C-alpha positions, 0 to 999 in steps of 0.5 A: 500500499502508498503511504500517499495522501488521498485526492478527495473530491467532494460531491454535490453540495458538500463541503469539507472543513478543517476545525480551526479549534479543537473542542476543549477549554478555551481562553477568554480576550480578558484571560479567563481560562473556561474548562471544556466541561463548562455548561454553555450555549450552543455555539458555533465555530469557525473553519477553513474549507478545504474541498467544495463539491461542484454544486457549491456557490458560495465558498471557495476553497481556503475560506473560513466559514461559521457553522454549528459542530451539532450533528456533523459527520466527521471523517479522518483524512491522511491522520487529521480530521475533517468535517462534512457539511452540506452548504446549506449548513453554513452560517456565514463565510468571513472575508478580509476587510478593506482598509479605506473603508466599506468598499462600497461605491457611494 
């Protein structure tokens, strides 16, 4: 068997996401440590798009997206864990801020 990484092509409206922060302890901006066992409301998480299907229209490879980690499919590829979602399960797509304002022509 070969140890070469697999080339994966997502199908239909599926998106492969690499999560940016593992579940567990978090630190607030003020430096307060919140343990993994702390009870919190449902929390959305950020991830990076690692693969898109041919019917995905609103995100591209490498973009950061916001989604709910509840009831998602997990897959391990090359020793790394990814999530598989449908495009409709995304809540937001992050974009770079423009330096000179909003970028709108008024």
